[in-house]
C-alpha positions as CSV (number, residue, x, y, z in Angstrom):
1,M,-3.4,-2.2,-1.2
2,L,-3.1,1.6,-0.8
3,E,-5.3,2.2,-3.9
4,I,-8.0,-0.2,-2.6
5,G,-7.9,1.5,0.8
6,L,-8.1,5.0,-0.6
7,Q,-11.0,4.0,-2.9
8,K,-12.9,2.6,0.1
9,V,-12.5,5.9,1.9
10,H,-13.2,8.0,-1.2
11,P,-15.6,5.9,-3.4
12,A,-16.5,8.8,-5.7
13,A,-12.9,9.7,-6.4
14,T,-10.9,8.4,-9.3
15,I,-7.7,7.1,-7.7
16,R,-4.8,5.4,-9.4
17,V,-1.8,4.4,-7.4
18,I,1.4,3.6,-9.2
19,N,4.1,1.8,-7.2
20,A,7.4,3.1,-8.5
21,G,9.3,1.6,-5.6
22,I,12.2,-0.8,-6.5
23,S,13.5,-3.3,-3.9
24,G,17.0,-2.5,-2.7
25,Q,17.1,1.1,-3.9
26,T,18.0,4.3,-2.0
27,T,17.1,8.0,-2.3
28,S,20.1,8.3,-4.7
29,D,18.5,5.8,-7.0
30,G,15.1,7.5,-6.6
31,L,16.6,10.8,-7.7
32,A,18.1,9.2,-10.8
33,R,14.8,7.7,-12.0
34,L,12.4,10.4,-10.8
35,E,11.6,11.7,-14.3
36,K,11.2,8.3,-16.0
37,D,9.4,6.5,-13.2
38,V,7.3,9.2,-11.6
39,F,7.0,12.5,-13.5
40,Q,6.0,10.8,-16.8
41,H,2.7,9.7,-15.1
42,H,1.8,13.3,-14.1
43,P,0.9,12.5,-10.5
44,T,-1.0,14.8,-8.2
45,L,0.7,13.3,-5.1
46,V,4.0,11.5,-4.6
47,T,4.7,9.5,-1.5
48,I,8.4,9.2,-0.8
49,S,9.4,6.2,1.3
50,F,13.0,5.5,1.7
51,G,15.4,4.7,4.6
52,L,15.9,1.0,5.1
53,N,18.4,0.7,2.3
54,D,19.8,4.3,2.7
55,M,20.8,3.5,6.3
56,T,23.2,0.9,5.0
57,R,24.7,2.8,2.0
58,V,23.9,6.6,2.2
59,P,25.4,8.8,4.9
60,P,22.8,10.7,7.0
61,D,23.7,14.1,5.5
62,Q,23.4,12.8,1.9
63,F,20.1,11.1,2.9
64,R,18.8,14.4,4.1
65,A,20.0,16.3,1.0
66,N,18.4,13.6,-1.3
67,L,15.1,13.8,0.5
68,E,15.2,17.6,0.1
69,Q,16.0,17.3,-3.6
70,L,13.2,14.8,-4.1
71,I,10.7,17.2,-2.5
72,D,12.0,20.2,-4.4
73,R,11.9,18.5,-7.7
74,C,8.3,17.3,-7.1
75,R,7.3,20.8,-6.1
76,T,8.8,22.3,-9.4
77,Q,6.3,20.0,-11.1
78,H,3.5,21.2,-8.8
79,I,3.1,17.8,-7.2
80,L,2.1,17.3,-3.6
81,V,4.4,15.3,-1.5
82,L,3.9,12.9,1.5
83,L,7.0,11.6,3.3
84,C,6.8,8.1,4.9
85,T,9.1,6.6,7.5
86,P,10.0,2.9,7.0
87,N,8.4,0.1,8.9
88,P,10.0,-1.1,12.1
89,V,12.4,-4.0,11.8
90,I,13.9,-6.8,13.8
91,N,17.3,-5.5,15.2
92,T,20.3,-6.9,13.3
93,D,23.9,-6.0,13.0
94,G,23.3,-4.8,9.4
95,R,20.2,-2.7,10.3
96,P,20.4,-1.7,13.9
97,I,17.3,-0.1,15.3
98,T,19.2,2.9,16.6
99,R,20.4,3.7,13.1
100,L,16.9,3.2,11.6
101,E,15.6,5.6,14.3
102,E,18.2,8.2,13.2
103,Y,17.0,8.0,9.6
104,C,13.4,8.2,10.7
105,G,14.3,11.3,12.6
106,I,15.8,12.8,9.5
107,I,12.6,12.1,7.6
108,R,10.6,13.8,10.3
109,D,13.0,16.8,10.5
110,V,12.9,17.2,6.7
111,G,9.1,17.1,6.8
112,R,8.9,19.8,9.4
113,E,11.5,22.0,7.7
114,K,10.0,21.6,4.2
115,I,6.4,21.7,5.5
116,V,5.6,18.3,4.1
117,P,3.3,15.8,6.0
118,V,4.9,12.7,7.3
119,C,3.1,9.3,7.5
120,D,5.1,7.8,10.4
121,Q,4.9,4.1,9.6
122,Y,7.8,3.5,12.0
123,A,6.1,5.0,15.0
124,E,2.8,3.3,14.2
125,G,4.4,-0.1,13.7
126,N,6.6,0.3,16.7
127,R,3.5,0.9,18.9
128,L,2.1,-2.5,17.7
129,K,5.6,-4.0,18.2
130,T,5.8,-2.8,21.8
131,R,2.1,-3.5,22.7
132,A,1.8,-6.9,21.0
133,P,5.2,-8.2,19.8
134,R,3.9,-11.6,18.5
135,T,1.2,-9.9,16.6
136,W,3.7,-7.5,15.1
137,R,6.0,-10.4,14.1
138,L,3.2,-12.0,12.2
139,T,3.2,-8.9,9.9
140,M,6.8,-9.5,8.9
141,S,8.1,-12.0,6.3
142,D,11.7,-11.6,7.5
143,E,13.8,-9.1,9.5
144,I,13.0,-6.1,7.4
145,H,10.2,-6.8,5.0
146,P,6.5,-6.8,5.8
147,N,4.3,-9.6,4.5
148,M,0.8,-9.0,3.1
149,A,-0.6,-8.5,6.6
150,G,2.1,-5.9,7.2
151,H,1.4,-4.2,3.9
152,K,-2.3,-4.0,4.7
153,R,-1.5,-2.3,8.0
154,M,0.8,0.1,6.3
155,A,-1.9,1.0,3.7
156,E,-4.4,1.5,6.6
């Protein structure tokens, strides 16, 4: 969906989006497979979007360090980086919103400190969730995962 959206905005550009995301993975997993799943494609830009799984398994300090390492490793390859916060979720005991907001704050902080732009999916989705909760709920397939309508909004 992101590739389609980018091609519509930049019809003359050659754009190829490779989704190297794997469900259930954390920044630790991303670091381990960065060379194989990302660098081998020689990207110009890498979007880094983690947090929902990290908040359940990776302590905040390690999450911050992992994001910094991901950025630093991309920069050694002369790759531009864009950080993304996760989408908003339905509050559950396993993924409380307060914890997700802490991890989103870490992403924003790392972006400021490393001078990396942040696409704040959480803030944008949360605006919709606050303004039109039923409409927002129709973008979710369960408590944490967006459906196709949600993915379309995220690509936009």
